[in-house]
Every structure is written in C-alpha cells, then in structure tokens.
N, C-alpha and C positions, 0 to 999 in steps of 0.2 A: 504493500500500500504506500510505502515511502518512496518507491522508485520513481513515480510520476513527478512529484514535486522536485526530486533531485534532478531528473532529466530536464525539467523546465528551467531549473536554475542554471544548469550547464548551457542550455540553449540561449538563455538570456545573456549570460556572461560572454558566450561566443559571439552572439549578435552584436553586443555593445562594443566588444573589441574589434570586430570586423568593421563596424560603422566608424569607429575612431580611426582605424587604419585607413579606411576609405576617405575620410575627411582630410587626413594628412596628405594622402596621395593626391586628392583633388586640389588641395590648397597649393601643392607644388606646381600645378599647371599654371596658375596665375596668382602669385603672392603679391598683393597690391600694397599692403602696409600691415605688418604684424609685429607686435611687441614680443621679443624673443628672450630677453634676459631681464630678470626681475631686479628692482631696485635701481640705484643710480650708477650709470657707467657712461660718462660722456666721451666723445672723441674716439669711438671704437676702431680698433685695427684688427684685421683678420687675415689669416693665411690658411692654406690647405697643405697638409703633409701626409702623403700615403693614405688618402681617403678620410683623414681626420681634420676638422677645422678647429683652429685655435683663435681665440679673441682676447683682447685686453682693452683697457681704456684708462682715461685720466683718473688719478687719485686726488688731485689738487693738494690740499694740506693734510690728507688723512692717511695714516699708516695702518697696516703694512701697505707697500706701494704696488700699484698696478695689478689688480686681480686678474687671473687667467682663467678662461673657460674653454671647454672643448665640446664639440658636437660632431655627429656623423650625418646630419640632415639639414643643418642651418636653422632649424626650428627649435629643437630641444637642446639646451645647453646645460652642462654640469660644471660646477666650480672645481678647479684643479689646485691652484696654489697662488702665490704672488711672485712677481718678478724679484722684488726685494722685501725681505722681512724687516730690515733696518735701512734707513736712508744712507746712501753713499756719503762717506766722510767729507767730501768736498762740496756737498750740496746743502741747501737750507730749507727751501720751500717751493711751492708752485710746481708740483710734479704733474706735468701735462703731457698729453698727446704721445703715448708710447707707440712706436711703429714696429710691428713684428716683421721679420724677414727670415727666410730660410734658404740656406745654400750649402751643398756638399756636407750634409749631416750635421750642420751647426745652425742653431737658432740665434738670431740677433734681436736685440731690442734697442732701437734708437729713440731716446726719450728727451723731453724738455725738463729742465730744472734750473732753479736759481742757484748761482754760486753764493758763497758766503758774503760777497760784496753786493748782492742783490740783483745782479745781471743774469737774465735768462739765457742759457746756452743749451747746446744739444750734446748729450752724452751717449755712450753706447755700452751695452752689456752683452755677454754671450753665454751660451750653454749648449751642451749636447743632449741634455734631458730636460725638457721644458717643465716637467712635473716636479723638478727639484730646485727650481729657481735659477737665477742668473748670477754670473760673476761680473762685477762692474769693471769696465776698461777705462773709465774716466771720461774726460771731456773730448768730444770729437771736433766741435766747431763753435766759435763765437763770432758774432757779427755786429759790431757797434753796440748799441744799447740793448739789442734783443735779437736772438735767433730762436725760433720755435717751430714746431710742426714739421718734423722731418718726414720725408717719404723717399724710399729707395727703389730704384728701377734698374733693370738690366737690359741693355740694348747692344746687340752684336758682341756679346761676351764682355762688355764694359759696364761696370757698375756706376751708377750716378746717384747723387743725393740731392734732393730739393728741400727748401725751407722758406719760411716767411721771414721777411726782414723789414725794418723801418717802421714797425708798428708803434714805436715810441718817438719817432722823429717827425715833429710837426712840419718841418720844411721839406719833407720828401714823401712821395706817395708810397703806400705799402706795396711791396714787390715780392713775388715768388722768385727765388734765385736758385740756380743749380750749379753743380760742380761734379767733376769726376771723383769717384771714390776708389781707393786702393782695392786690390784683389781680395785682401783679407777683411775689408770693410771697416777698418779701424783708423783711416786717415784720409784727408782730402788730397787730391792730385790735380795739378794744373790750376788754371785760373777759374774764376766764377763767371757766370753769365746770367743775364736777366731772362726770365721766362714770360710772365705776364705781370701787368701792373694794374692796381685797383683804380677804378674810375669813380670820381666823387659825384658825378652828375647822373649816374645810372643806378640801377637797382642795388649795385654793390655798396653805394654810399661811402666809398673810399676805403672799404675794408675787404680783404680777401685772405683766405687761409684754408687749412684743412684739406689739402689737395690729395687726390688718389689718382694714380696714373696707370694705364693699362693699354695693351695693343690689341687692335681688331681690324682685320681686313686692310692692312697697309697703312692705317693711321695709328698714331699714339694719342689717346684721349686723356684728358685731365678733368675729373670732377673736382670742383672746388666750391667753397662756401663763401658767401659775401654778406655784408652788412653786419649788424651787431649780434654777437653770438649769444649773450647771456643776460640773465636778470629780467626784471619786469619790463624793461624797454627793449628787449631783444626783437630783432626782425630778420633772423637768419634765413637764408635760402641757398639753394644749390644751383650752380651753373656748370657749363661744360665748355671746354676749349679743345682744340686738336692741332696736331702737327704731323709732318711726315718723319720727323726725327725729334728725339728728346732735346736736341740743341735748338730746335725751332726752325723757322718762326711759327709762333702759336697764333691760332685764329679762334676768337671767341664766337660762340653760337649766337646768331641774331635773335633767336627765340628764348634766350635766357630770361629769367630763371626757369629751370625745369622741375624744381621741387620746392614747395613752400608750405606754409601752415594750413591747417584745416580745423574743424570743430573739435577734434580730439587731441591733436598734437600740434604744439607750437614750436616755431623756430627750428626746423629740421636742418641737419647738416653734419659736416665733418665726419666722414666715414670712409669705408673701403669698398671698392668694387672688385668683384671676383666672378670668374666663370666656372660653372659646374655643369658638366655635360654640355648641352647646347644652350643653356640659359645663363643669363647674367644677373647678378644680384648686387645690391648695395646695402651694407650694414652701416647704420648711422644713428645719431642721437636726436632726440626731440624732447621738449618739456610736455608732460601730460597736462592737458587743460584743467583737469581736476587737481586742485592743490597748487596751481600756478600762482606765483613763482616760488612757492615755499618748498615744493618737492623737487628733487634734482632731476637731471636729464636722464631719460631712459634710452635703451638700445632697441632699435627697430630694424626690420628687414623689409626691403621692397625690391621687387623684380624690375629690371630695366628692359625696355622693349626697343626693337629696331624695325621700323616699318620698311617694307620693300620700296626701294627707290629713294630712301632717305638715310643718309649715313650718319645721322645724329641720334643719340639715345634719347628715350623719353620714359616717363613714369605714368602710371594710370591711377595715381592717388587722387581720390575725389575730395572736393571741398566739404562734402557731407558723407564721410566714410561710414562703413557698417559699424555695428556695436563693438565696443572695445573688448578684446580678449583679456582675461585677468590671469596674471601669473602669481598672485599673492597666495601664500600659504602660512598658516599659523606656525609659530615657532616658540619653543620653550628651551631655556638653558637652566638645568638644575645644578650646574657647577660641580658635577661629579667628574672624576678623572684627574689627570695630571696637568693638562694644558688648557688654556683658555680657548674657546671655540674660535675657529678661523674667521667667523663672520663679524666679530667685534672689531671696531675701528677706533683709533685714537687721534686726537688733534695734535699734529706734529709740533707746532710752535708752543703748545701748552702741555707738552708731554713730560711733566716733571712728577712722575709717580712710578710706583711699583705695583704689580698685580700678581696674585697667586691664588691657587685653589687649594683648599684644605677642609676636610670633613664636610664636603658638600656646600661650602661657602666660598664666595668670591671676596677676597680681601684686597682693597685698594688703599694705598698709602701715599699721601702727598710727600713730595721731595722737592724742597726749595721752590715752592710756587712763587711766581713773581707777584709783587704787590698789586700790579695793574690787572692781574687776572681775578676778576670779581666772581667768576662762575665756579671756580674750583677745578678739580681734575674730573675728567669725563671719559667714559667708555660708552660707545653707542653702535647701533646698527642702522643701515639704510632702510627706512620703511618702504614697503613694496607698493603702497597706495596711500591716498590722502586721508582716508577715514580708517581709524584703527583704535584699539585700546591696548594699553600696556600695564603690566603689574609687576611689582617686585616685593619681596619680603625683606625687611631691614631689621638687623639686630640693633637694638637701641643703645647698647653700652658705648661708652667713649664720648669725648667732648666734641667730635666733628659732626657737622650737619651732613646726613646721608639722604640723598634725594633721588626721586624719579624725575627725569628731566627731558625737555626738548631743547636741542642745542644746535645753533648755526655756527657761531664762533664764541670765543670766550667773552666777547662784548655783546653777544646777542643770544640770550637763553632764558629759560623759565623752568620752574619745577615746584614740587612739594617735598619738603624734607622734614626729618625729625632730628632734634638736637636738645639734649638735657631736659627731656620730659615735655618738650614743646613741639607742636607741629608748626611749620613755617611755610607758607605759600609765598613764593618770591619770583622776581624777574630781574634780569640784567638787561638794561637798555643803554646802548652806547657806552658800555663799560661801567655803568653805575648800578650797584646792587640796591634793590628796594624790596621791603617786606610788604606784601599785599594783605596778609592775614596771619596772625600768630595766636595760637591757642594752646592751652595746657591739656594734656591727655594723661589718663591714669597710668601709673607705673606698670610697665610690661616688658617682658624680655624681647618680644618681637612685635612688629607692626607691619601690616600690609598697606602698600600705597598703590593707587591706581590713577591713570590718566586716560580719559576718553577724548580722542582727538578727532576733530572735523576739519576738513579742508587744509590739513597739514599745518595749521597754526592756531586753531581755537581749541583750548583744552579745559575740560571739566575734571577737577581733581577730587579724590575721595580717599578715605582710609577705613581700615577694618581691624578690629582687635581679635576677631574670631574666624575670619574668612567667609562669614555668611552675611553679616550685617554691615552695610557700607554707609558711611556718613560723608556728605559733601562738605568740602572746605571751600567756602565761597570767596570770591574776589572782593573783600570788604572795602578796600581802598576805592574801587571804582563802582561799588554797589552792583555787582554782577555775579551771576553764577560761575561763568567761565572766565578764564584769562584769555584775552584776545592778543595773540602774538604777532601783531602787524610788523613788529620790528625784526622778526625772524627771517625776513627775506634777505638773501645775500647773493651777490651777482655771480659768484663762481661755483657754488654748490648748494645742495639742498639740506634740509634739516636732518638731524640724526635723533634717534630715540634711544634712551638708555639711562644710565645711573651716574651720579656724581657724588663727590666728597669734597667738603670745604671745612677747613679747621683753622684754628688760631696758631698752630705750630706747624713746623715742617715735617712732623712725623704723624700728623693726624690720619687716623685710619677709619675706614668704614667696612662693615661686613654685610653682605647681601646673600640671602639664602636661595633665591630663585628669581629669574626674570622671564616673562613671557609676553608675546605680542600676538594679538588676534585681529583679524580684518573683518570689516562689516560686509 
C-alpha cells in the first residue's frame, strides 16, 4: 500500500529535476540578463581553463582580497578561495579590478592597489593552483597619478597590457593606454601607446575604463565602460570599439552605448567577454535597484549577439526585464571549528583587532584602535539582498560594547549593543558617535540582538532574554521605531552586516555565540 505514494514521490522529484535541467538548458539558448553570483562582486574578471570558468572581482577596502569563484556552466558559481589572505606589504588600500589571465599552466592576477604613498598602480601575482591563492610579484606599472584597470591580451604570440590613465588629471582626458608585456608577464617592454580617449560631450561624459578585449572574425573588439561608475549619481554604460590590431587605430561604434540601466539593474559595466562554444557572453556588474545605492554591485551575465551583416555586438537586455532571479540563501555561523568562516570580511584600514574561535564563541579583541575610529572593530558579510534580518547572541561580560551592526565605513555605521548592563542603540554619522536610545536591562549572562533591515538601510532593532520574546528598542532621539541609515550610502561599496566591538582600552574584547542572516 506504501508503494504508490513512494513511486509518486520519485516521479515528482524526477519531474522537478528534469524541469530544472530543462530550464537551465533553455536559458542557455538566450541568456539576456541573469544574476549569477550572490552578494557584492564589482568589476568581475573571468577566464576559462580546461572547461572550468574562474571569476574574481574588486575587494575595495575589504579583506581577504579578491574572492575567487568557479563554474562549469557560467550560471552556477561556487566560492573557491581568495587571491590574497593578507594584503601585499607594499600596498595600503583601494584593491580594485583584478584581471585573471592564464598561460602555459600558470594563473596571473593583474590587480589595482594603492601604494603606501596613496598612488594607485597595477601589481601582478601568480600561481599554478588557483585554489591555493597567489604569490605576489609586486608592482608591474605606475603611470603618473593613477594607473588602474589592467587587461591582458595576446596577439601573434605577443602579450600586451592595457590600462586606464589620467583619471586624476584635470588637464588631460582619460585615456586607455597599452604596452607590450614580457613573455613571463611580469614587466613592460617597449614604449606605451594610446588606444582610445574619453569624450566629454558624448554618453561617456569624459570617463572610460573597465575594458575587455577579444578577437572575432578578423577584428579585435574592446568592450569598455563610460560615465560615472559608482554611488547614487552613477550612470555607467557599456560601449564597444574595434581595430584590426591591438596597436590600433581603434574605431568606436556609432551606436554606443550598447548596454545601460533598466528597472532592475542600475549602472551596468566593467566586465569580461568570453566565448563558449558558438556563443559569446559578458560577465559584468550592476547595482540592484532594490536597496540602491546602499547595497553593493552584483555580478550579472548577459549573452552578446551578432546579427548577420552587422559586425558589431549587441545585447537584448530590455528596459523592463523579466522578474529578478534570487540567489539569496539563509546563513548561520555557530562559530564551531578552528577557523573563522571564509565569508567574513574585515575593513582593511580599520583592521586593528584579533579574532579567534573557542568553545563555540567568536572572540574579537581590539588592538590599538585609532581614536578617529568611532565605530569600533567590525566583522561582516555581504548581504545577498536588500531586505533581511540578522541575529546574534552576545555574552554580556566585559567592559566593551558588543553590537549587531550595519556598516559602510568606520565613519558610517549603526547598531544595537550591550555594555555594562545597558542596551545602547547608536549610529556613527560622518565619524561622530551618537546614542539614539540607552536603557538598562536585567543582569544576564547572554542576550540576543536582532536587526530587521529594509531597503538595505532602514533597521528595526530588538532584543530577547529568552529567545522567544522580543522587545523593540526604538529610535528615541528621532521618535521613530526604526533607525533610518541614509548616511550609509558610500560611493565605492555597499553595506556589510555583522558584529562589532568598541571599548575604552586597546584590549577590549567581545564574545559572540552565534550569528545568522535570513532573507525575506
């Protein structure tokens, strides 16, 4: 009598799996615009090696540096590792635009970073096993006040590198520059040459960058991004140019731009074009409209099309695209094990702390926090979407304030913390710490803190002493239930969700028993 329901279940599971596989297969026929990697990953670079695709993207000021993902179908990606666990010793901040390249059994990563003198230059790192990280080879090139966004291309067995220059020179137009690269990929050879120059009166508005170069049918094509890349005032778009040789001359397409914003995704650009089989694809970033501009830039995939009789590529991305696909999944860290989960990120300029796991607790200890750092030390993750809730359990002992927090920079944050028997609702605006509500709570060994977040910047905080009954901590200063984090918008990256510790001494410690995030 139980055989029929069992067979029905098998049929249902088989049917659902077949339909899912069919949907993936059909989506490969025309992939118009698909969100493929959850969370924040701007400026994505992609390569294919022996049937496996690898991607990475900018870290900005968040370590570890340059997360690496892999895929076999361009749609489903798994986290692998990081290019660097620690920042190279000669660098300081602004870790942008890592460009992956593969040649003769060796992986290269050409990346942008600021030196300790504050000038952005391009460095290079290598490895023979991408899953084990990279070994830094130091600075590859500097160019005046700034050199960023490297891209490497091989033509007739000669390696070339291109980069963006003059972005900080008001007296010169932004220009993409090229040079020959040595056979080992570790030094420039010969002189430089100009490739294309930004036009102030066109859609580019004087800004070009994020080039990706490839060959098709006797032409060398360059997808590049123009206008303002980032923040609330962004207007990024993608254009294309072509030449018969990497050395030029380069011709811009009269129909530019070929990819721009729509209802779901804002300011698309800075990606990598790649051919798989007979099809061409572009992996790039854009801001999700939900949570803009507080949520960081996500990684999308779009197919490129080549109409018969037209040698210029195009996209079929609609101004009113289909419903968004969701990549968010709930996540819990119970702090068991010996090492911190690889998904936690830290603010590099404010990284004066030690972290460890012991007896199912995360221990964060401040180390020489700068006086100007009003937020304290912070560990966080990239939220996968704009609406979510997060919870943590805090051990109340110790003099430090232990908080659940939303964090953009150490000058832009907010949270709910516990310190010396008091609950403190707080925010940091332009570097100034302010208490929004302070209240006494009964003495207890542990307390649970929760934040329900809407639109990536509006937070309703609450606490619980037993895990069942939750009490709201209102924004008393502004006479509101929620804290409105309008100040959390930052031009270069999105908010992080996590935990923080702030004390009066350099050895202030906070203990957290668990952290979880759930999506609406």
